[in-house]
DOTI-171207 format. One record per residue (C-alpha): residue number from 1; residue in three letters; x, y, z. Coordinates in pm, 1 decimal. Example, Ala and Ser with C-alpha at 12.3 -4.5 7.8 and 13.67 -1.06 7.14 Angstrom:
DOTI-171207
1 | Ala | 1230.0 | -450.0 | 780.0
2 | Ser | 1367.0 | -106.0 | 714.0
END
This chain:
DOTI-171207
1 | Met | 0.0 | 0.0 | 0.0
2 | Thr | 135.1 | 345.0 | -87.6
3 | Ala | 232.8 | 563.5 | 211.3
4 | Gly | 9.9 | 859.3 | 278.9
5 | Arg | -305.3 | 703.2 | 128.9
6 | Ser | -559.1 | 539.1 | 359.7
7 | Pro | -777.1 | 253.6 | 232.7
8 | Ser | -1142.4 | 326.3 | 167.9
9 | Pro | -1405.7 | 216.0 | 426.1
10 | Leu | -1546.5 | -24.3 | 164.9
11 | Leu | -1210.4 | -205.8 | 123.7
12 | Ile | -1167.0 | -226.2 | 505.0
13 | Ala | -1517.5 | -380.6 | 538.6
14 | Leu | -1441.2 | -639.8 | 273.8
15 | Ala | -1104.9 | -727.7 | 433.4
16 | Val | -1268.2 | -772.5 | 776.0
17 | Ala | -1542.6 | -989.1 | 624.4
18 | Ala | -1282.6 | -1209.9 | 453.6
19 | Gly | -1079.6 | -1249.1 | 774.6
20 | Leu | -1387.6 | -1349.6 | 976.8
21 | Gly | -1491.9 | -1605.5 | 718.3
22 | Leu | -1812.6 | -1419.6 | 635.8
23 | Pro | -1971.7 | -1482.8 | 296.6
24 | Thr | -1864.6 | -1241.6 | 26.3
25 | Ala | -2098.9 | -1071.5 | -219.2
26 | Pro | -2052.8 | -1341.2 | -491.8
27 | Ala | -2120.3 | -1615.3 | -234.0
28 | Leu | -2437.5 | -1440.1 | -120.8
29 | Ala | -2544.3 | -1405.4 | -483.5
30 | Gln | -2513.3 | -1781.3 | -541.8
31 | Ser | -2708.4 | -1864.9 | -224.5
32 | Leu | -3012.8 | -1654.9 | -309.3
33 | Asp | -3316.6 | -1826.1 | -460.1
34 | Arg | -3385.0 | -1621.7 | -773.3
35 | Pro | -3674.2 | -1732.3 | -1000.8
36 | Thr | -3575.0 | -1788.4 | -1362.2
37 | Leu | -3742.6 | -1761.2 | -1698.8
38 | Pro | -3604.9 | -1894.4 | -2029.3
39 | Arg | -3377.9 | -1657.9 | -2213.5
40 | Ile | -3534.3 | -1487.7 | -2503.0
41 | Gly | -3449.3 | -1335.5 | -2837.2
42 | Pro | -3265.8 | -1013.9 | -2910.3
43 | Ala | -3408.7 | -669.6 | -2856.5
44 | Pro | -3527.5 | -441.6 | -3138.6
45 | Ser | -3375.7 | -107.2 | -3217.3
46 | Thr | -3477.3 | 190.3 | -3007.8
47 | Glu | -3653.1 | 493.6 | -3156.0
48 | Leu | -3380.3 | 732.7 | -3045.9
49 | Pro | -3255.5 | 983.4 | -3305.9
50 | Ser | -3027.7 | 858.1 | -3581.7
51 | Val | -2657.5 | 884.4 | -3517.2
52 | Ala | -2336.8 | 960.5 | -3700.7
53 | Pro | -2078.6 | 700.4 | -3811.7
54 | Glu | -1892.7 | 522.9 | -3534.5
55 | Pro | -1593.6 | 712.0 | -3389.0
56 | Gln | -1254.6 | 548.1 | -3350.5
57 | Arg | -1291.9 | 439.8 | -2989.7
58 | Arg | -1469.2 | 191.3 | -2770.7
59 | Arg | -1814.2 | 114.0 | -2894.8
60 | Arg | -2126.6 | -17.5 | -2730.0
61 | His | -2420.1 | -117.5 | -2945.7
62 | Met | -2769.7 | -256.5 | -2910.6
63 | Pro | -2853.0 | -584.9 | -3088.0
64 | Gly | -3110.4 | -577.8 | -3364.0
65 | Gly | -2938.3 | -528.6 | -3698.6
66 | Ala | -2733.8 | -288.2 | -3905.9
67 | Ala | -2997.4 | -14.5 | -3882.5
68 | Thr | -2977.7 | -3.9 | -3500.3
69 | Pro | -2828.9 | 319.8 | -3354.7
70 | Phe | -2486.4 | 288.5 | -3191.2
71 | Phe | -2386.9 | 444.2 | -2860.2
72 | Thr | -2033.6 | 518.1 | -2742.2
73 | Leu | -1884.8 | 478.7 | -2397.3
74 | Pro | -1645.1 | 770.0 | -2336.8
75 | Asp | -1281.0 | 671.9 | -2281.1
76 | Gly | -1209.9 | 627.6 | -1912.3
77 | Ala | -1578.3 | 605.9 | -1815.4
78 | Thr | -1667.1 | 343.0 | -1555.0
79 | Pro | -2038.8 | 251.9 | -1545.3
80 | Phe | -2174.9 | 193.2 | -1195.8
81 | Thr | -2410.0 | -107.2 | -1205.0
82 | Pro | -2465.3 | -253.7 | -857.0
83 | Gln | -2662.9 | -578.8 | -855.8
84 | Met | -3005.6 | -547.8 | -695.0
85 | Gly | -3098.2 | -815.9 | -443.2
86 | Ile | -2752.1 | -977.6 | -421.4
87 | Ser | -2568.2 | -833.2 | -122.5
88 | Pro | -2715.6 | -593.6 | 134.9
89 | Leu | -2355.9 | -496.1 | 218.2
90 | Met | -2284.4 | -365.0 | -129.1
91 | Ile | -2599.0 | -210.8 | -278.2
92 | Pro | -2792.3 | 107.1 | -208.5
93 | Gln | -3130.7 | 40.9 | -53.5
94 | Ile | -3442.6 | 219.3 | -173.6
95 | Pro | -3763.8 | 225.3 | 36.8
96 | Gly | -4037.8 | 21.2 | -132.4
97 | Ala | -3810.0 | -174.9 | -366.6
98 | Pro | -3910.1 | -546.1 | -381.1
99 | Gly | -3749.5 | -727.8 | -89.3
100 | Val | -3513.6 | -437.0 | -5.9
101 | Pro | -3598.1 | -254.5 | 319.5
102 | Gly | -3412.3 | 35.7 | 467.6
103 | Thr | -3307.0 | 382.0 | 360.6
104 | Pro | -3094.1 | 502.8 | 67.9
105 | Ala | -2724.5 | 447.2 | 135.8
106 | Leu | -2457.8 | 469.7 | -133.6
107 | Pro | -2093.1 | 370.0 | -80.0
108 | Pro | -1872.5 | 668.5 | 11.0
109 | Gln | -1707.5 | 688.0 | -333.6
110 | Phe | -2049.0 | 769.7 | -480.8
111 | Ala | -2140.2 | 1040.6 | -232.9
112 | Asp | -2198.4 | 1292.5 | -514.9
113 | Arg | -2457.1 | 1068.3 | -682.7
114 | Thr | -2821.0 | 973.4 | -634.4
115 | Ala | -2955.9 | 620.7 | -589.6
116 | Val | -3203.9 | 535.5 | -868.4
117 | Ala | -3391.1 | 201.5 | -861.5
118 | Phe | -3600.0 | 41.3 | -1135.5
119 | Asp | -3821.3 | -261.9 | -1176.3
120 | Ala | -4054.8 | -382.8 | -1450.5
121 | Arg | -4399.3 | -544.8 | -1462.4
122 | Phe | -4564.1 | -739.2 | -1740.7
123 | Arg | -4873.6 | -519.9 | -1707.0
124 | Gln | -5022.9 | -259.2 | -1473.1
125 | Gly | -5054.1 | -418.2 | -1130.0
126 | Gly | -4921.5 | -748.4 | -1267.3
127 | Gln | -4624.1 | -964.8 | -1177.9
128 | Tyr | -4267.5 | -839.0 | -1176.9
129 | Val | -4041.9 | -940.7 | -1465.7
130 | Arg | -3773.3 | -1156.0 | -1305.1
131 | Glu | -3543.8 | -1237.3 | -1596.9
132 | Gly | -3455.2 | -1134.7 | -1953.3
133 | Leu | -3433.0 | -758.3 | -1895.9
134 | His | -3153.2 | -534.9 | -2024.9
135 | Trp | -3137.0 | -185.2 | -1876.0
136 | Arg | -2929.9 | 97.1 | -2024.6
137 | Val | -2894.0 | 458.2 | -1912.7
138 | Phe | -2771.5 | 710.1 | -2174.2
139 | Ala | -2684.2 | 1075.5 | -2162.9
140 | Asp | -2982.1 | 1275.5 | -2287.4
141 | Gln | -2779.4 | 1476.5 | -2540.4
142 | Pro | -2567.8 | 1333.4 | -2824.7
143 | Glu | -2194.8 | 1388.0 | -2838.9
144 | Ala | -2020.8 | 1575.3 | -3119.5
145 | Asn | -2023.6 | 1258.4 | -3333.4
146 | Gly | -2400.1 | 1217.9 | -3290.2
147 | Ala | -2380.6 | 918.4 | -3055.3
148 | Phe | -2543.4 | 899.9 | -2711.8
149 | Ala | -2294.6 | 811.3 | -2437.6
150 | Leu | -2375.5 | 498.1 | -2238.1
151 | Val | -2363.6 | 591.2 | -1869.5
152 | Ala | -2462.9 | 261.2 | -1703.6
153 | Glu | -2628.1 | -72.4 | -1778.6
154 | Ser | -2748.2 | -383.7 | -1598.9
155 | Arg | -2921.7 | -713.9 | -1671.3
156 | Asp | -3067.8 | -744.8 | -1321.4
157 | Pro | -3447.8 | -762.4 | -1288.5
158 | Ala | -3444.9 | -468.7 | -1043.8
159 | Pro | -3120.6 | -270.6 | -1080.8
160 | Val | -3002.7 | 23.2 | -873.3
161 | Phe | -2788.2 | 288.1 | -1042.2
162 | Ala | -2583.8 | 568.7 | -887.3
163 | Leu | -2636.0 | 872.4 | -1111.6
164 | Arg | -2525.6 | 1230.5 | -1081.7
165 | Pro | -2809.5 | 1486.6 | -1088.9
166 | Gly | -2910.3 | 1570.2 | -1445.8
167 | Ala | -3109.1 | 1442.3 | -1744.1
168 | Tyr | -3080.7 | 1092.5 | -1890.3
169 | Ile | -3252.0 | 851.8 | -2129.1
170 | Leu | -3355.3 | 512.7 | -1989.3
171 | His | -3384.2 | 219.2 | -2232.0
172 | Val | -3515.9 | -118.2 | -2114.2
173 | Ala | -3535.9 | -419.1 | -2347.7
174 | Phe | -3729.4 | -741.4 | -2292.0
175 | Gly | -3686.3 | -979.7 | -2582.8
176 | Thr | -3811.6 | -802.0 | -2894.5
177 | Phe | -3990.6 | -538.7 | -2686.9
178 | Ala | -3829.0 | -214.3 | -2570.7
179 | Gln | -3923.4 | 110.8 | -2401.7
180 | Thr | -3742.8 | 440.9 | -2364.6
181 | Arg | -3817.4 | 731.1 | -2133.8
182 | Arg | -3644.4 | 1047.3 | -2022.9
183 | Leu | -3529.3 | 1084.9 | -1663.1
184 | Arg | -3466.7 | 1395.1 | -1452.8
185 | Ile | -3244.7 | 1307.0 | -1156.4
186 | Thr | -3228.4 | 1543.0 | -859.0
187 | Gly | -3061.5 | 1493.1 | -522.7
188 | Glu | -3351.0 | 1278.5 | -394.9
189 | Pro | -3344.9 | 896.9 | -434.1
190 | Leu | -3580.2 | 774.1 | -705.2
191 | Arg | -3764.2 | 447.9 | -762.3
192 | Asp | -3953.4 | 391.1 | -1088.4
193 | Ser | -4157.8 | 96.2 | -1217.1
194 | Ile | -4183.3 | 26.4 | -1590.8
195 | Val | -4502.0 | -133.0 | -1726.5
196 | Leu | -4406.7 | -333.1 | -2035.0
197 | Asn | -4750.5 | -454.4 | -2148.5
198 | Ala | -4570.1 | -759.5 | -2284.6
199 | Gly | -4624.6 | -1132.5 | -2303.9
200 | Ala | -4453.5 | -1424.7 | -2475.3
201 | Val | -4519.5 | -1695.5 | -2732.6
202 | Arg | -4381.1 | -2045.7 | -2782.0
203 | Leu | -4426.3 | -2188.8 | -3134.1
204 | Val | -4412.7 | -2553.7 | -3239.9
205 | Gly | -4518.7 | -2741.8 | -3554.1
206 | Arg | -4686.9 | -3074.9 | -3620.7
207 | Val | -4772.0 | -3303.6 | -3908.2
208 | Gly | -5067.9 | -3511.4 | -3797.4
209 | Glu | -4986.6 | -3621.7 | -3441.2
210 | Ala | -4608.5 | -3607.6 | -3487.0
211 | Gln | -4412.1 | -3300.7 | -3377.3
212 | Ile | -4170.3 | -3163.5 | -3637.8
213 | Arg | -3802.0 | -3165.6 | -3544.5
214 | Asn | -3673.4 | -2819.5 | -3459.0
215 | Ala | -3387.3 | -2842.2 | -3709.7
216 | Arg | -3633.4 | -2847.9 | -4002.4
217 | Leu | -3879.1 | -2585.8 | -3876.0
218 | Ser | -3860.7 | -2209.1 | -3827.2
219 | Phe | -4096.2 | -1913.3 | -3787.1
220 | Asp | -4100.8 | -1554.3 | -3911.2
221 | Ile | -4305.0 | -1315.9 | -3693.9
222 | Tyr | -4462.1 | -997.8 | -3833.4
223 | Ala | -4640.1 | -718.1 | -3645.3
224 | Gly | -5012.2 | -696.1 | -3715.1
225 | Gly | -5262.9 | -945.2 | -3851.9
226 | Leu | -5287.6 | -1080.9 | -4205.6
227 | Phe | -5583.6 | -858.6 | -4292.8
228 | Asp | -5482.9 | -543.9 | -4103.2
229 | Gly | -5359.2 | -378.5 | -4422.0
230 | Gly | -5036.2 | -193.8 | -4484.4
231 | Glu | -4686.5 | -328.0 | -4530.8
232 | Pro | -4605.5 | -606.4 | -4280.0
233 | Arg | -4321.8 | -523.1 | -4040.6
234 | Leu | -4083.8 | -807.2 | -3963.1
235 | Val | -4029.5 | -849.2 | -3588.6
236 | Met | -3816.6 | -1165.9 | -3581.6
237 | Arg | -3684.0 | -1394.1 | -3854.7
238 | Gln | -3625.5 | -1769.9 | -3835.8
239 | Val | -3730.4 | -1817.5 | -3474.1
240 | Pro | -3646.5 | -2177.0 | -3371.1
241 | Ala | -3938.0 | -2399.0 | -3270.8
242 | Gly | -3988.2 | -2421.3 | -2895.0
243 | Asp | -3809.6 | -2094.8 | -2808.4
244 | Leu | -3986.8 | -1852.1 | -2577.1
245 | Val | -4017.3 | -1514.6 | -2752.9
246 | Ala | -4116.1 | -1196.5 | -2566.7
247 | Leu | -4349.0 | -964.9 | -2758.5
248 | Ala | -4551.0 | -653.3 | -2687.6
249 | Glu | -4922.0 | -712.3 | -2638.7
250 | Gly | -5103.8 | -723.2 | -2972.0
251 | Thr | -5174.6 | -927.8 | -3286.2
252 | Tyr | -4897.2 | -1089.4 | -3491.2
253 | His | -4877.0 | -1278.8 | -3819.2
254 | Val | -4664.6 | -1596.8 | -3814.8
255 | Val | -4515.6 | -1764.0 | -4122.7
256 | Ser | -4408.3 | -2120.9 | -4045.5
257 | Thr | -4159.6 | -2286.6 | -4284.6
258 | Tyr | -4102.6 | -2662.9 | -4278.4
259 | Gly | -3796.6 | -2767.0 | -4477.7
260 | Asp | -3664.2 | -2551.0 | -4762.1
261 | Ala | -3917.6 | -2601.7 | -5041.5
262 | Asn | -4286.4 | -2500.5 | -5035.9
263 | Ala | -4418.1 | -2631.0 | -4701.2
264 | Thr | -4534.5 | -2297.0 | -4556.7
265 | Ile | -4828.8 | -2219.1 | -4327.9
266 | Arg | -4953.1 | -1874.7 | -4217.7
267 | Ala | -5148.9 | -1791.0 | -3905.0
268 | Asp | -5240.3 | -1496.5 | -3680.2
269 | Ile | -5179.4 | -1509.0 | -3305.2
270 | Arg | -5282.1 | -1281.4 | -3019.9
271 | Ile | -5031.2 | -1193.3 | -2744.1
272 | Arg | -5170.9 | -1084.3 | -2406.6
273 | Ala | -4968.6 | -903.0 | -2142.8
274 | Gly | -4836.7 | -1124.0 | -1866.5
275 | Gln | -4929.7 | -1449.8 | -2043.3
276 | Val | -4736.6 | -1714.3 | -2235.4
277 | Thr | -4917.8 | -1823.0 | -2552.8
278 | Asp | -4840.5 | -2175.7 | -2674.5
279 | Ala | -4923.2 | -2199.9 | -3046.4
280 | Thr | -4908.6 | -2515.5 | -3259.1
281 | Ile | -4892.2 | -2482.3 | -3638.7
282 | Gln | -5037.7 | -2781.9 | -3824.2
283 | His | -4850.3 | -2854.6 | -4147.9
284 | Arg | -4988.9 | -3068.2 | -4431.7
285 | Ala | -4667.1 | -3191.3 | -4587.6
286 | Ala | -4438.8 | -3494.6 | -4613.3
287 | Asn | -4076.0 | -3581.9 | -4676.4
288 | Val | -4000.2 | -3697.5 | -5034.0
289 | Asn | -3687.5 | -3887.9 | -5145.3
290 | Leu | -3600.9 | -3895.8 | -5517.6
291 | Lys | -3396.6 | -4161.8 | -5695.7
292 | Leu | -3300.9 | -4219.5 | -6060.8
293 | Val | -3275.2 | -4593.6 | -6140.8
294 | Gln | -3183.0 | -4796.0 | -6446.9
295 | Gln | -3432.0 | -4984.8 | -6668.6
296 | Arg | -3701.8 | -5055.5 | -6409.4
297 | Glu | -3830.2 | -4968.0 | -6061.6
298 | Gly | -3597.7 | -5113.6 | -5803.2
299 | Gly | -3310.0 | -5105.3 | -6052.5
300 | Asp | -2956.3 | -4988.2 | -5987.6
301 | Pro | -2939.9 | -4622.4 | -5884.2
302 | Ile | -2780.6 | -4361.7 | -6108.2
303 | Gly | -2583.2 | -4085.0 | -5938.7
304 | Asn | -2507.1 | -3724.9 | -6031.6
305 | Ala | -2848.8 | -3644.3 | -6174.7
306 | Ala | -2986.1 | -3288.7 | -6190.6
307 | Trp | -3335.9 | -3271.6 | -6044.5
308 | Thr | -3624.3 | -3027.1 | -6086.4
309 | Val | -3958.5 | -3058.0 | -5906.8
310 | Leu | -4250.8 | -2874.6 | -6068.4
311 | Thr | -4619.1 | -2818.5 | -5997.9
312 | Pro | -4869.6 | -2933.6 | -6264.7
313 | Gly | -4880.3 | -2571.3 | -6379.2
314 | Gly | -4503.8 | -2564.4 | -6440.4
315 | Asp | -4392.2 | -2364.4 | -6135.0
316 | Val | -4047.9 | -2468.1 | -6012.7
317 | Ile | -4062.8 | -2580.4 | -5648.6
318 | Lys | -3715.4 | -2720.2 | -5589.9
319 | Glu | -3392.5 | -2787.5 | -5780.9
320 | Ser | -3119.0 | -3021.9 | -5663.5
321 | Ile | -2815.1 | -3218.8 | -5781.0
322 | Gly | -2723.5 | -3559.1 | -5641.9
323 | Ala | -2803.5 | -3927.6 | -5630.4
324 | Tyr | -3071.1 | -3919.2 | -5358.3
325 | Pro | -3214.4 | -3568.5 | -5304.0
326 | Ser | -3459.0 | -3529.8 | -5016.7
327 | Met | -3708.5 | -3247.8 | -4962.9
328 | Val | -4024.7 | -3154.4 | -4775.0
329 | Leu | -4321.4 | -3084.7 | -5004.5
330 | Gln | -4666.1 | -2948.0 | -4933.9
331 | Glu | -4956.5 | -3184.7 | -4995.0
332 | Gly | -5041.5 | -3197.6 | -5368.2
333 | Glu | -4941.5 | -3322.1 | -5715.3
334 | Tyr | -4589.7 | -3277.3 | -5860.2
335 | Leu | -4369.2 | -3364.0 | -6157.6
336 | Ala | -4011.8 | -3481.0 | -6096.1
337 | Ile | -3763.8 | -3428.7 | -6383.9
338 | Ala | -3417.8 | -3591.3 | -6381.4
339 | Arg | -3137.6 | -3500.0 | -6627.2
340 | His | -2841.1 | -3734.1 | -6672.5
341 | Glu | -2577.9 | -3736.0 | -6950.5
342 | Gly | -2792.0 | -3531.6 | -7188.4
343 | Arg | -3106.9 | -3739.1 | -7138.9
344 | Val | -3424.1 | -3631.9 | -6956.6
345 | Phe | -3659.1 | -3854.6 | -6754.0
346 | Asn | -3970.6 | -3765.9 | -6555.5
347 | Arg | -4243.9 | -3899.5 | -6332.4
348 | Arg | -4560.4 | -3759.5 | -6175.3
349 | Phe | -4634.9 | -3826.6 | -5809.3
350 | Asn | -4873.3 | -3718.6 | -5530.5
351 | Val | -4784.8 | -3610.0 | -5177.0
352 | Glu | -5019.7 | -3681.7 | -4884.4
353 | Ala | -4976.9 | -3508.9 | -4548.8
354 | Gly | -4772.0 | -3708.7 | -4302.6
355 | Lys | -4690.2 | -3991.6 | -4545.9
356 | Asp | -4321.9 | -3989.5 | -4640.8
357 | Leu | -4261.1 | -4098.9 | -4998.0
358 | Asn | -3982.8 | -4257.6 | -5205.0
359 | Val | -4011.3 | -4165.4 | -5574.6
360 | Glu | -3812.8 | -4366.0 | -5832.2
361 | Val | -3768.5 | -4218.3 | -6181.2
362 | Val | -3677.8 | -4491.7 | -6430.6
363 | Ala | -3414.6 | -4422.4 | -6697.6
364 | Arg | -3521.2 | -4630.8 | -6999.9
END
């Protein structure tokens, strides 16, 4: 230790705790019983003003795509993000916060700041959101490069921040749903509750009574119903089957794709705040295997054929090259065309929902 500099009260408290064998903050965190929810998809872009190109320094960004605004963390800045509900020795306590009694008390090094606590509910008067939240606090004015400086962030369900008096922008993300609001921090401790009006959906697919394997099934989710009018707005693309996806309350249009050909089903779903909606999409399709054989059905297979599958009207459904192409096709009638060494062979076949099919095209 350098002469002339006394250790902070916080370091002395930690050293005493360690010497007495008391549990440290991480140990307390592991011992607490914290309810969990499945992790959910990435958050959408916020509606904050557009920003300038990224400066040549450290960069923080929000997930959601190339069009999402970027925010910079100034060089040398150290966000203060104490973990709510982990250690009563280490966090400021706000009256009325869930499970946290007592009066506001910040560590001495943050004496010039104000304790600000947040929590979130699924709906007005509803349950608290216990997992899947991402809180960010930004400066309320952009820097010279047009970016908003990130002041602090936390993934706790009920974080407490130490903020200097002034104006800020709060952004909270829950899955695909996000809210922003402006804050005015004075010298008085503040506690604020965010009402998300959000729920969740879990999507699966079936053919008959059999559930479709996740690897062959995905969902695109659009805001609004099929007949609401206007251009559909994509919310999430290629959502895996069985994943829990958080969404704002409202109506959504779901496009379910089974395989990579034409097995597609559309449906509207309604999301209600504070509820998980389990939706099952019923596909009418089957797996089809194609094979080119010599002289007769059951003959020796011929490899390296070029395949085209058409509808009776001539629309191309799928093209493939190989000895045994496999594809998922919607229920209906099709024409399979095989090309091998300058010759062309074909066969018509019918697909019935749930009945996998082996189609042999004979090269005579």
